[in-house]
Structure formats: structure tokens, C-alpha cells
N, C-alpha and C positions, 0 to 999 in steps of 0.2 A: 422470875422466880426461880429459886433453886430447890430441888426436891432430893432429900436424902432417901434412898431406897433401903428400907429396913428389911432385915432377914426374918423378923418375927412372923411366924405363921406362914412362911413360904416353903418349908422343907417338904419334900415328897420323895419317895424312894425311887432310885434309878430303875430303868427298865432292865428286865432280865434278858440276857443275851443267850440265844440257843444256838451254839455252834454245831455245825455238822461235822462229825469226826472225819478228819482227813483220810482219803482213801475210800470213804463210803460212797460208791457209785462214781460214775465219770463226771468230772467237772464240766459244766456248761460253759462255753466261752462267750464274752461279751466284747465287742470292740469299743474301746473308750477313746472317743475322738476329742483331742484337745491340743490346740496350738501350744499352750503354755503347759510345760511339764519340766521337772528338774532336768538340766541345771538351772532353769530359770527360777528366780526368786519371787515371782509374782504369786500373790494370794491364790489365784486360780490354779497355778501349778502345784502348791502345796495341797489344796483341796482335792485335786484329782489324784495325786500320789498317795494321799491318805485313803481315798476310796479304793484305789488299786491295791493297797497294802492289805486291807481287811476283807474284801469281797470273797476271796478264796476260802475264808473260814466257813462261808455260808453256801458253798457249792457253785460259785461263779468265778471262773478264771478270766481276769481281764487281759486283753491284748491292746496295748496302748498304741494309738496312731498319733504321732506328733511330728515336729520338724527336727531337723538335724541340729545338733548342739550349737553350731555357729550362728544359727537363726534365733537362738533363745533370747527372750527379752529380759533384761536385768539379770545377767548370769551370775551364778553363786561364784564369788571370787575364790572361795576355798577349793573349788573343783571337786567337792566330795561326791563319791558315787552313790547310787541308791543302796540302801542297806537291806533291801529285800528283793527276791527274784520276781521278775515280771517281764514277759516278753514285750519288747518295745520296737515298733516299726518307725523309723525316722525317715522322712522324705526331704526332697529338695523343694525350692520354691521357684516358681516362674517370676522372673524380675517384674516388679511393679513399677508403674510410671513415677512413683514417689520414692523409689530406691535411692536416687541420687540425692533428692531432698533429705531423706532419712540419714543418709551418710554424713551430709553436711551437719545435721542436727546432733550427730553423735558426739561432735565437739562439746556439746553442752552437757554430755554425761560425766565430765570430769568434775572434780571438786571446784567449787566456786560458781556453779551455774545451777539451773533448775533441774537438770537431769532429764530422764526419758519421759517424765510425766508433765513437762512444761505445757502449759495451755497454749492453744493457738491464739496468735495475736489477731483478733478479728476487727479491732477498731480501725476504721479507715480502709478496710479491705474493699477493693473494687467489686462491683456486682459480677463481672465476668469471672474474676479470680475466685470469688467465693462459690460461684456456681460450679466452676471446673473442679475445685477441691472438694466441694460436697459430693460430687459424683465419683471422684477418685477414692473418696473414704466411705463409700456406701457398700457393704454396711461398716467396713473398718478398713484399715490399711493392710490387711492380711489376706486379701482375696487371691494373691498369687499362690496361695497354698491350696486353694479349692480344688483345682484339677489334679495336681500330684497327689493329694490326699485322697481324692475320690478314686483314682486308679489304684493307689496302694490298698485302700480299704477294701475295694472290690476284689482285689487279688487275695487278700487276707480272708475275706469271707468264703472264698471258694476253696482256698488251701487249707484252712485251719479249722473249718467247721463251726464258724461263728453262728450263735443262735439268737444274738440280739445286739442292738446298737445303742450306744450311750454317748450323747454329745453334751458338752458343758460350755456354757457361754456366760459372759463374754470370754474370748472374742466371738462375735456373732458369725463369723465365717465358719466356725465349728458347727453350727447348726445347718448352714447351707450344705456342708459335706454330709451331715446326717440325713438331710432332706433328700439329696440325690441318691445316696446309698439306700435309703428306705425305698425309693421308687424303683431302683434297680433290683434289689434283692427281696422286697416284700417282708423283710424281717421286722419283728417288733422293735420299736424305737422309743427310748426315753430321752426327752429333751430336758436337760438341766439348766434352769435360769438362776444363776448365782446373783444377778442383779436384774431389774427391770430393763427391757430394751427400748421401747418407744415411749414409755409412760413418764420418763423423766427428761430433764433438759439435756441436749446434746452438747458436750464440750468439744466441739469440732465445727468447722464451717458447715452449715446446712442450707438447703434451699427448698422451696416447695416441692420440687421434683424429688430431691433426695428423701425428704420425709415421707412423701407417698410411697416411694420404692421400699423404704425399710418397713413401713406399716404393712405393705403387701407381703414382704418377706416374713414378718413375724407372724402374720395371719396363716401363711401357708405352713409354717412350722407347727403352729398350735393346731391346725386342722389335720395334719398328717401323723403327728407324733401319737403313738399309742398312750403314752402318759406324759404329763408335763410336771416337772417337779420344781417348786419355788422354794426358796430358803426362808421366806417369812410368811406368816398368815395374811398380812396386809397385802402382799403382792399377789398371793393366790387369790384372795377376795377380789382384788382389782381386776384380774384376768378374767374371772367369772362373771363380773359386772360388765366388762367392756366386750366380752365375746359370749353373749347369752345363747348363741346358737350352738355352742359347744356342751357336751354332757358335763355337768358340774363335777362329776367324780373323775373326770380325766385330769383334773388339775389338783395336785396334792402338795403338802408341805413336808419337807424333810430339812431341818436346819442345817447350817454349817456347824463345825465343831472343831475340836483339837485332837491330836494324836497323842495319847498317853505314852506311847513308845518314845516320843522325842523328850519326854520330861525325866527319863531314867537318869538318875545320878544327880539331878537338880533338887535343891531343898525346896520344900513347900514354903511358899511366901508367909503363911500364917505362923510358921515356926522359925522364920529367920530373925534373929535379934537385931535391934537397932544399932547403928554404928558400923554396919558391914559396908557402907557406902563412904567410908572415909570421913565420918563425922559431919556429913552434909545431908541436909533434907533433899532427897533427889526426887524429881518429877521426870517421868519418862514418856516420850511419845515415840512409838514405833510405827513407821510407815512412810509415806511421802505426802508433801504439801502440794496439792493440786485442787482444781475446782475452788471450793469455798474454804478450804482448810488453811488456817492460819494460826500461829501461836500468839499472835497479838493480844486477843482478849485475856489469855493467861498472863502475859507480861504486864499488862495493865493492871490486873487484879494484884499481882505481886507488888508492884510499885505502890498501889494504894495502902497495902498492908505494911509495906516498909515505911512509908511516910507516916503511918499511925504508930510506928513502933512495935507492931504486933508480929513482925517477921524481921529476923536479922538477915539482911540480903547477903552477907558474907558467908552465911550458913546454908544457902540454897544453891542447888545446881539443877539446871534444866537440861536433860539430854535428849536430843532429836536424832533418832536412829533411822536412816534412810536418805532419800533425796530431799533435803529440807533446807537447802541454801537460800531459796527464794520462795516467798509466799504472796500471791496475788500481786506479782510484779515488783515486789519490794525485797531487799536483802534482809534476811532474818538477823544477821549479826548487827546490820544498821538499826533494826527495830530495837534489839537489846541494848545497843549503845545509847540510843536516844533516851531509853527509859532508865539509864543508869545500871544496867546489868551486864555490862562489858565483861566478858570472862566468866559469867555465871552460865551462859548458854553454850552447850557443847554440841557441835554438829560432827557426828561420828561418821556420816556417810553410811552406805549399806554394809551390814555385818552378816556374818554367817548366821544360819538359824540357830545353832547351839548358843552362840555368843549373845544373839538377840534375846533368847529366852532366858539366859542367865541374867541379863540386865533387868528384865522384867521382874524376876523374882527378888532382885536386890534393891528395887526401887521402893519408895515410900508412898507414892501416888502415881497412878497411871492416867494418862490424859488420852481422851478419844475426841476426835473432831469429826463430826458428821452431820453438819448443817445442810439443810435442803435435801435430805435423803429420808423421806417418810416411809418409804416401802423397803429400805435396805438396812442391814446390820454389817458394819464393817468386819471382814473376816478375822482381823486381829482381835476382835472383842472376845472371842472364845479363848484365846491364849491369854489375854488379860484376866479373864475369870479364873482360868486354871492356875495362874500365877498366884492367886490368893491375896492380892494386894487391893487396897481401896481404889476406886475408879472415879474419875471426873470426866463426865461426858458433856461436851458442849454441842448440844443438838436441840431441836424442836421436838414436839410431840410426834411420835411415829414408832416404827418397829423397834428401834434401839431403846426407847424409853420404856416400851412395853417389856422388853426382855429383862432390863435391869430392875424394873419393878418386881420381877419374879425371883431374880437371884439375890438381891439385896447388896450391901457392901458397896454402894455407889451413889454418887450425886449427879443429878441431871440439871443443867443449866443452860439457858439460852445464851449464845455467844455474845449478846449485847448486854447481858445481865452482869455487869461488873461487880455489884455488891454480892450477888448470889455466888459467883465464882470465887470471890474473895472469902465468903463465909466457909465454903468448902475446903479451901486451903487452909484458912485459919484453924479449923477444927482438926484437921490431919496434922498440921504443923505442931499444934499444942500437944497432942498425943504422942508425937514423936519426940518432942523435948522432954515429956514426962516418962519416956521409955516404956510407954503403954500403947503401942501402935494399934490402930483400929483394925478390926476384922474386914476381910474381903468378902467375897460372894460366898453364899451357902454352898458348902461342898455337896450336899445331897442333891441339890438342884443342878449344879455344874455337871455332876456325873452323867446326866442325861444326854450331855453333848460330846461324850466320848465317841470318837469315830467308829469304834468297834460296834457300839450300840446303833449308830446311824447307819452303819453298812448293813447290819442285819435287817433294818427297815427297808433299806434300798433293795436288798436280795429278795425280799417278799414281793416288792413291786415287779422285779425282774421275772420271779417265778410266775406271777399271774400273767405278765405280758407274754411270756413264752408259752404258757399253758393256762387259758382262762378258766379252766375247770378247777385250778388250784384255789386253796383257801387262804384266809388271813391276809387280805390285800389292804386292809384299812391301815394307814400309816400316819394319819393325822393325829 
């Protein structure tokens, strides 16, 4: 079944943001612990950079603790520096046993391969090899950062007057750094979960021992953190259910969002006229194809419409922005060729942030792939919403469907629902041909996901963590 998310009756005013005048009092420092930070292009890097940009408006000065540039995952090819001032402490890594393996895998990061998100090939893996790899990747492949980060973080706390800790995961090694620093410093600590940790399938080799170890790590983080921030209500509810011994108010929800500053100079999608994409109906997916993400359901629906004469395949283009050469072990270009769309599918590879956002705005339909993720919302969703273009989400019931039901301007269909996917494409395509493009998400709802608004909510949480006598801690 496909569901069109209507905007009717969904509008609500955005939250007011009460900035503290710059210079009013001494800013309190918070150590922001994250392996991924620009120049990394990972969604976690952008989320943490956006938090660091806006927290100073509300009396908290971040000190970022991250890795040196040469260790950055999926580094920005443009080499653009940060466009806002923030103290950044970059550390080395202790060589990990998988470093040599990772070096060999870096060959896959060239075009024509699966890129850095390629799934582990687990079929036929011997039990000893699976057991060894599962332990080497517990909780992830970045454990070589834990000791250098802990030493540098402890030094920063002593030298810079840090008053709170904030770790954001994944990667989960960030939370282990936060856990050790909390033990050493006794500072209030906020653990930020951008995804569930142990509640979802692990896309890496696992063993009974590794699963028990990670469950124990997660429990330790949840018990020691002053506050646990989830990005969806469904995940927060799950943690309260699975950890009934914890005070329920410890676990709160602050959604992910978009940085309005990044959209300066870009046209709003709702006002972009048809034809700006070279006379083609453009469907864009921005991200990487890993886990269960594949464009095949979309291509099959397009084939169905083309066979019925409802879509002219020569007027359709599918842009895949990111590491999208391979999906579920198959060549994406091979999929397109088999279905008669050779030349219609464009693999751009990773692009700079400004270029990616520009392409979102210039598109006619934005594709989201989020199957088997009931507790998560892909970070790119908020950029799609801000772009103001219609969205087609291939997902099951869950947090993403909940969100799109509030914003409107979207279709939700299960990846196996070929007829439903085709119906969404047909409606959008017909509106494009008629030069009356469909509206995207409700702007009044989308404004609530501005990072400035979200940073103000996080600052209130930090206020209370640093001084429990402060007021206004309700952020849900």
C-alpha cells in the first residue's frame, strides 16, 4: 500500500528560539566527542558540526574532540574549511588490527565499486573468522581512537574549564570515550544516540560473545549518562521499555534537523520552475546504498509505467548521489541496463555539500530508502524536507512514516509494493508534465527541525545537567 502524506491540518507554528546575547556572561564549555567531524561527509559529521555551530548562541561553547583529518571517513573532496569558529582537538589513532584490511578495502572506494559502506560478505564465513572479526569490530572498527581521545579529552577538561561532556554515536567508540571521561572527571554527560545501538540488526560479523559485550557497553552508557538523547520518539520509548530500571525522564527526544545556513543562496524547491533540470523529470537519491537500500524497486516501477505508456523513459533521469555503484551485491548500472534504462541512471559519486543540496532543490522527486529501520529516520530526510520537493519513501511502518505523516508532501510505500511506488511516480510525473509541480512538505512543520531551534533545546538539557536547579528541562 502506498500512502500519500497530506499537509492538510498538519501545520503548527515553529518553536520560538531564545538566544542569549553574545557576551552576556561567560560561556560554559562542553566537550563534544565525535569521531566523525568535517572534513568527513558522514551524516554524523554534519549533525555534530551543526550542533557546534549553534550551541554558542545559547551559552555553551563546544570544544570538539575528533580525529586528525587524514583519518576522516569519506572525506570531502572539495577540502572546504569550516565556515564558523570552533576549537577543535584532533588526535592520532592507535593502529587497529584491521588497519591493513581497511587499507586493502580502500581500493573499493574508487568509482565502480561499493565504496566505504560495502557490506561484510558473511556468506560462507568460517566460524573462527566470524568470531575473530566480531570481537575486532566490537563495538566498531574505531576502538584505536579510544585511548588517544580519552587522554586528549581529559587534558582538555583540565586546561579549558570544560563543564559538561557530550558524545554522539554512532560510532559507538565515542560513547566509550564519554563513559571513561565521565568516570575520570565526574562531569555531567549527555549521550546522543543518532541510531539505535543493539536494538537493530548488526551489519557486521557478530557472535554471541560480541553481542553480549555490546549489550553490556550500551547498558553502562545508559546507566552512567546524565541524560540520553534519542532522535526519534520510537527509539526513546524502546529504551525506556528495555531498561525499566532507569528513570524514564533520563531518556529524551531531540530530533535531527537541517542547518538553514547551508541553504543560503539556494532557491526554495517550492518556487523552482519546471525545466530547470534540462527538460527531464529527475528523481534524486542522496546517500549510499548499503544494508537493504537498493534502487531496484524504483526502477521496476518506472519500467511498469513505461510499458503502460504512462511515462516516457527518454524524459526520465535517476540521479544517485554518493557511493551507489553496487546495491545488495549487484551493479546498479547492470540493474538499469536489464530494465531498459541504460543511460537514464546517473551515478555521480560523492559530491560536495553545496552541490548535493543544489541537486535536491533542482529535482522533481526525492527518493528515500529506509527499509528495516523502524526506530530510525535517515539524516538526509530533513534536508529533503527543507528542499521543498515531493518525497517518495520506500519503508515500512516506523519513525520515518510517522514523521512524513506530520510534514505532508510525501508518499510512503513498502519496497515490495510495485503498484504503490508506480502510483506515486505517476502522480508526480503528470504534475511535472502539466508544469504544475506538486508541493513538498509543510514549511511551518519543517521549521521546527532548524538546527538553531534544536540547539536551543539541547542547551536547556545541558543547563539542567550542569545545574539541576535550573528550569525548563522538558524537551520532548
